[in-house]
C-alpha positions in Angstrom: 144.5 171.7 37.1 144.5 172.8 40.8 143.2 169.3 41.8 146.1 167.6 39.9 148.6 170.0 41.5 147.2 169.3 44.9 147.4 165.5 44.4 151.0 165.8 43.1 151.9 168.0 46.2 150.4 165.4 48.5 152.4 162.6 46.9 155.6 164.6 47.0 155.0 165.3 50.6 154.4 161.6 51.4 157.5 160.6 49.5 159.5 163.1 51.4 158.2 161.7 54.7 158.9 158.2 53.5 162.5 159.1 52.7 163.2 160.6 56.1 161.4 157.7 57.9 163.8 155.3 56.2 166.8 157.5 56.9 165.7 157.6 60.6 165.2 153.8 60.7 168.6 153.1 59.2 170.3 155.6 61.5 168.6 154.0 64.5 169.7 150.4 63.7 173.2 151.6 62.9 173.5 153.4 66.3 172.2 150.2 68.0 174.8 148.2 65.9 177.6 150.3 67.4 176.4 149.6 71.0 175.9 145.9 70.1 179.4 145.6 68.6 180.9 147.3 71.7 179.2 144.7 73.9 180.4 141.8 71.7 176.9 141.4 70.4 175.4 140.6 73.7 172.3 142.6 72.7 171.6 140.2 69.9 172.1 137.2 72.1 169.9 138.6 74.9 167.1 140.2 72.7 167.1 138.0 69.6 164.4 135.5 69.0 164.9 132.2 70.8 162.5 129.7 69.2 160.0 127.9 71.5 161.2 129.9 74.5 158.1 131.7 75.9 160.3 134.3 77.6 161.7 135.3 74.2 158.3 136.2 72.7 158.7 139.9 73.5 162.0 139.8 71.6 160.1 139.5 68.4 159.8 143.3 68.6 163.5 143.9 69.2 165.2 141.3 67.0 164.7 143.2 63.7 166.8 146.1 65.1 169.8 143.9 66.0 172.4 142.3 63.8 175.4 139.9 64.2 178.1 141.7 62.4 179.0 144.8 60.3 178.7 142.7 57.1 175.2 141.6 58.3 173.8 145.1 58.7 175.6 146.4 55.5 173.9 143.6 53.5 170.5 144.6 54.8 170.7 148.3 54.7 170.6 149.0 51.0 167.7 146.8 50.0 165.9 147.7 53.3 166.0 151.4 52.3 164.8 150.8 48.7 162.0 148.4 49.6 161.0 150.5 52.7 160.8 153.7 50.7 158.7 152.1 48.0 156.5 150.7 50.7 156.0 154.0 52.4 155.8 156.6 49.6 152.0 156.4 49.3 151.4 156.9 53.0 153.5 156.6 56.1 150.6 155.7 58.4 149.7 152.7 56.2 153.4 151.8 56.1 153.7 151.7 59.8 150.7 149.3 60.0 152.3 147.1 57.3 155.6 147.2 59.2 154.0 146.1 62.5 152.3 143.2 60.7 155.5 142.1 59.1 157.5 142.2 62.4 154.8 140.2 64.2 154.3 137.5 61.5 157.9 137.0 60.6 158.9 136.9 64.3 156.2 134.4 65.2 156.9 132.3 62.1 160.6 132.1 63.1 159.7 131.4 66.7 157.6 128.4 65.8 159.7 126.9 63.0 163.4 127.6 63.7 165.8 125.4 65.6 165.3 125.9 69.3 169.1 125.9 69.8 169.5 129.1 67.7 168.9 132.8 68.3 167.6 134.9 65.5 168.2 138.6 64.9 168.4 141.0 61.9 166.1 143.2 59.7 166.0 140.8 56.8 162.6 139.5 57.8 161.3 143.0 57.6 163.2 143.5 54.3 161.6 140.5 52.7 158.2 141.7 54.0 158.6 145.1 52.3 159.8 143.2 49.2 156.6 141.1 49.1 154.4 144.1 49.8 155.9 146.2 47.0 155.4 143.2 44.6 151.6 142.9 45.2 150.5 146.3 46.3 149.8 147.6 42.8 147.5 144.6 42.0 145.5 145.0 45.2 145.3 148.8 45.0 144.8 148.8 41.2 147.4 151.5 40.7 149.0 150.9 37.4 152.2 152.7 38.3 152.6 150.5 41.4 152.1 147.4 39.2 154.9 148.6 37.0 157.1 149.3 40.1 156.4 145.8 41.4 157.3 144.2 38.1 160.5 146.2 37.8 161.5 145.3 41.4 160.8 141.6 40.8 163.0 141.6 37.8 165.8 143.7 39.3 165.9 141.9 42.6 164.9 138.4 41.5 167.9 137.0 43.4 166.1 137.9 46.6 163.8 135.0 46.0 166.7 132.6 46.9 166.5 134.0 50.4 163.1 132.3 50.8 164.7 128.8 50.4 166.1 126.7 53.3 169.8 127.3 53.8 171.9 126.3 56.8 173.1 129.2 58.9 170.6 131.6 57.4 167.3 132.7 59.1 165.2 131.8 56.0 162.2 131.2 58.2 162.0 134.9 59.1 162.5 135.7 55.4 159.7 133.4 54.3 157.2 134.5 56.9 158.2 138.2 56.4 157.5 137.9 52.7 154.2 136.2 53.3 153.3 138.9 55.8 154.1 141.6 53.2 151.8 139.9 50.7 149.1 139.7 53.3 149.7 143.3 54.2 149.1 144.3 50.6 145.6 142.8 50.8 144.8 144.0 54.4 146.0 147.5 53.8 144.7 147.8 50.2 143.2 151.1 49.0 139.5 150.7 49.3 138.6 154.3 48.6 139.0 154.6 44.8 139.5 151.3 43.1 140.9 151.5 39.6 140.4 148.5 37.4 143.6 147.8 35.3 142.7 148.6 31.7 142.8 145.5 29.4 141.0 146.7 26.3 144.0 147.9 24.3 147.7 149.0 24.7 146.6 152.6 24.0 144.2 152.5 26.9 147.0 151.1 29.1 149.3 153.9 28.1 146.7 156.5 28.8 146.1 155.1 32.3 149.8 155.0 33.0 150.2 158.7 31.8 147.3 159.6 34.2 149.1 157.9 37.1 152.3 159.7 36.3 150.5 163.0 35.9 149.0 162.6 39.4 152.5 162.0 40.8 153.7 165.1 39.1 156.1 163.2 36.9 
């Protein structure tokens, strides 16, 4: 009983950290948005990703924190918080590694494939990376509760998949490469310590395993 309580307390503590990490991240990009807006979005023009410009490669790290309008940042903020929290609640340290991978892959993908006459900025590449990570993490980690979360997220946010398709005026390249990076992150950062095969013998076994997962989370 004490072990279960300890596991639940650890999970609650990690979820609390995840919540505040995402609150801090959103607060940070909104503060930058105020400065960006006040400068007539010169920060986005100067520090966004300019495809095929070698001098703009360092901007891969800054572009996700910049946006082009209030509507742009508002559209990203809600899904970013949801997907980011679900990506981080099992461990903030792993989450930071996944985030770094997503920023790098989505930025490089956009740098190599976007129109050289454009400048890309916005957190949507990171958003789609978290989306992809949440979808596959349960399968790679063999956590039944995370598989359920991935299925629910896929159903509730199925419209997000349209953002992976080419569309004029939209940085779909960053979306696509961010999503692929999230899937890759699910495999690279998978839980290797205690693999749990997903029960397939009977519905009763599946329900038992799900109850065990929920019990460990203190739910």
